[in-house]
C-alpha positions, 0 to 999 in steps of 0.5 A, spaced: 752 118 814 755 111 814 762 113 815 761 115 822 757 112 828 751 117 828 749 115 835 756 116 838 757 122 834 751 125 837 752 123 844 759 126 844 756 133 842 751 132 847 756 131 853 761 136 850 756 142 848 749 141 850 751 139 857 755 145 859 749 149 856 744 145 860 748 147 866 749 154 864 741 155 863 739 152 869 743 157 873 740 162 869 733 160 870 734 159 877 735 167 878 728 168 875 725 162 879 728 165 885 725 172 885 718 169 884 719 165 891 723 171 894 716 175 893 713 170 898 717 173 904 721 179 901 715 183 899 712 183 906 719 184 910 720 190 905 713 193 905 713 192 897 706 192 894 704 188 888 705 194 883 712 195 886 714 187 885 711 187 878 715 193 876 722 190 879 720 183 876 719 186 869 725 192 869 730 186 869 727 185 861 729 193 860 736 192 861 736 185 857 733 189 851 738 194 851 744 190 850 741 184 847 742 185 840 749 188 841 751 182 845 749 177 840 752 180 835 759 181 839 759 174 841 758 171 834 763 176 831 768 175 837 768 169 841 761 166 844 764 162 849 768 168 852 762 172 852 758 167 856 763 167 861 763 175 861 755 174 862 755 169 868 760 172 872 757 179 872 750 177 873 753 173 879 756 179 882 749 183 881 745 177 884 749 177 890 748 185 891 741 183 891 741 181 899 743 189 900 736 191 898 732 195 903 728 200 898 724 200 892 729 204 888 735 199 890 730 193 887 729 197 881 736 198 880 739 191 881 734 188 877 735 193 871 743 191 872 741 184 872 738 184 866 743 188 863 748 183 865 745 177 863 743 180 856 744 175 850 745 169 854 740 165 850 741 168 843 748 166 843 746 159 845 741 159 840 744 163 834 752 162 835 753 156 839 748 150 837 748 152 830 756 150 830 755 143 832 748 141 830 745 141 823 738 144 821 734 137 822 738 136 829 736 143 832 729 142 834 731 136 839 738 139 841 734 145 843 729 142 846 733 138 850 737 144 852 731 148 854 729 142 859 734 146 864 728 151 865 724 146 868 729 142 871 731 149 874 724 150 877 724 142 879 730 144 883 729 151 885 722 151 887 723 146 893 729 149 895 726 156 895 721 154 899 725 151 904 730 157 904 725 162 905 724 159 912 731 159 914 735 164 917 743 164 917 749 168 918 744 174 919 741 173 913 733 172 912 731 166 907 730 171 901 737 173 902 740 166 902 736 165 895 740 170 892 746 168 895 745 161 892 744 163 885 750 168 885 755 163 887 754 158 881 754 163 876 761 166 878 764 159 878 761 156 872 762 162 868 769 161 869 769 153 868 765 154 862 770 158 858 775 152 859 770 146 857 766 149 851 769 150 844 767 155 839 770 151 833 768 143 832 775 143 828 779 144 834 777 139 839 780 133 840 774 129 842 771 128 835 775 124 830 777 127 823 771 123 820 766 126 824 769 133 823 769 132 816 762 130 816 759 136 820 763 141 816 760 138 810 753 138 813 753 145 815 756 147 809 751 144 805 746 147 809 748 154 808 748 153 801 741 151 801 739 157 804 736 161 798 738 168 800 744 170 805 741 176 809 745 182 812 744 183 819 740 189 817 736 185 812 734 180 817 732 185 822 727 188 817 725 181 814 717 181 815 718 174 817 723 176 823 718 181 825 712 176 825 716 172 829 718 178 834 710 179 835 709 172 836 714 171 841 712 178 845 705 175 846 707 168 848 712 171 853 708 176 856 704 170 858 710 166 860 713 171 865 706 173 868 705 166 869 712 164 872 713 170 876 706 170 879 703 163 880 706 162 886 703 168 890 696 166 886 697 159 889 699 162 896 693 167 896 688 161 894 690 155 898 694 158 904 699 153 904 706 153 907 712 156 902 715 149 902 709 146 900 708 151 894 715 150 892 715 142 892 708 142 889 711 146 883 715 141 881 709 137 878 707 141 873 715 143 871 716 135 870 710 134 866 712 140 862 719 137 861 716 131 858 712 134 853 717 139 851 722 133 849 717 130 846 715 136 841 722 137 840 723 130 838 717 129 834 718 136 830 725 133 828 723 127 826 717 130 822 720 136 820 714 140 822 714 146 826 708 151 826 703 146 829 708 143 834 708 151 836 701 153 835 697 147 839 701 147 845 700 155 846 693 154 845 693 149 851 697 154 855 691 159 853 686 154 856 690 153 862 691 161 864 684 163 862 680 158 866 685 156 872 684 163 875 677 162 876 678 155 880 677 156 887 679 149 889 687 149 890 688 142 888 684 143 882 687 149 880 694 146 880 691 141 875 690 147 871 697 150 873 700 143 869 696 145 863 698 152 863 705 149 864 705 144 858 703 149 853 707 155 855 714 151 856 712 146 850 714 149 844 721 152 846 725 147 842 721 148 836 721 155 836 728 157 837 730 152 831 726 156 826 730 162 825 736 158 823 732 155 817 733 161 813 738 165 817 745 164 819 751 167 822 751 174 824 744 175 821 741 170 825 745 172 831 741 179 830 735 176 828 734 172 834 737 178 839 731 182 836 726 176 837 728 175 844 728 182 846 721 183 843 719 177 848 723 180 854 718 186 853 713 182 854 717 179 860 716 187 863 709 187 861 706 181 864 709 181 871 707 189 871 701 188 868 699 183 873 701 187 879 697 194 877 691 190 876 692 186 882 692 193 886 686 196 882 681 190 883 684 186 888 684 180 884 688 176 879 682 174 874 682 180 869 690 180 868 690 172 867 684 173 862 688 178 858 695 174 858 691 168 856 688 172 850 695 174 848 698 167 848 692 165 844 693 170 839 700 168 838 698 161 837 694 163 831 699 167 829 704 161 829 700 158 824 701 164 819 708 163 818 710 162 811 717 160 810 718 153 809 721 150 815 
């Protein structure tokens, strides 16, 4: 460790590896933020009920689930950066086609295709790219920094969406412009990513020979310390992996219910303008960004993961369950901040956990399974809220259910047995 300048070595990897992944993730998450804001005017224009919107928002994840595990394994065995390019180009094309929807089946079909196109994007980052460049100890912080892209995307995308919804240009309505704005960056950056990202640290010119040797030795030692080497099938059947999959399902059901519906909840409660809602949502995203980075830093420093995940999720359950009963919109926004802190906070720690005992194609397959389980929650959460809203004309029961699911995931996080 004393043969190289660690700070300089880390900075190089942040610039050449983490920054491109960060930008790609911003573009990916813009797609998911935009549909929540498009709903503020699109649903009325197209006469979509809450149930139709919930179904369309959630069906994205069915396409994602079907192709996630195969995509993650293909990327690991073939070419991670090539697969990421394919993902971004195809989702950019489908995103652009969203401007032509007029009927529910158009909405359902394109949302399904969008999920299919984007499938395995994040598992490839977690299991095939980052583990090639960052050691086990470095990963919680690196992943947490990369995943601040989620909040940065919302900080950028929410005010922009609020503004665009009130704009008409070239015969397109505001919600259609949102889809154009998400499609163009995906198309261009997908191509650029292929040329700026490398699959192999040994082949880049921006690392010195000593730095390459240090990284190679560190990753080799890490692999040797794993007591069991799993095949893909063994990883998919492992009890710890299955537990992670269930925890993630419960957590992400709440996560996507919160993200897709909260702008509509605030709109109904407050009557604020679209641009006001979009701008105000930058506040909880900024606060949760700071907390997520701190949690990743703390976990990297201490080596502890379970409490770093369980405590924020318990906080999220409080924000989701209590906030929906608050009728004052200003106080309600405080609970939105609490929910955002908890629901985003554990991500960096979470995705560093599977690679503590899995590597290679086994890790890619397991991460794909875990993420797919979460994406089932991505379908269940938004659709559940839409159905209950139609039946009760209220959001209270649905958000209580989501809070309960997130609380269970918090408790289960404490039961993870493998040393991490």
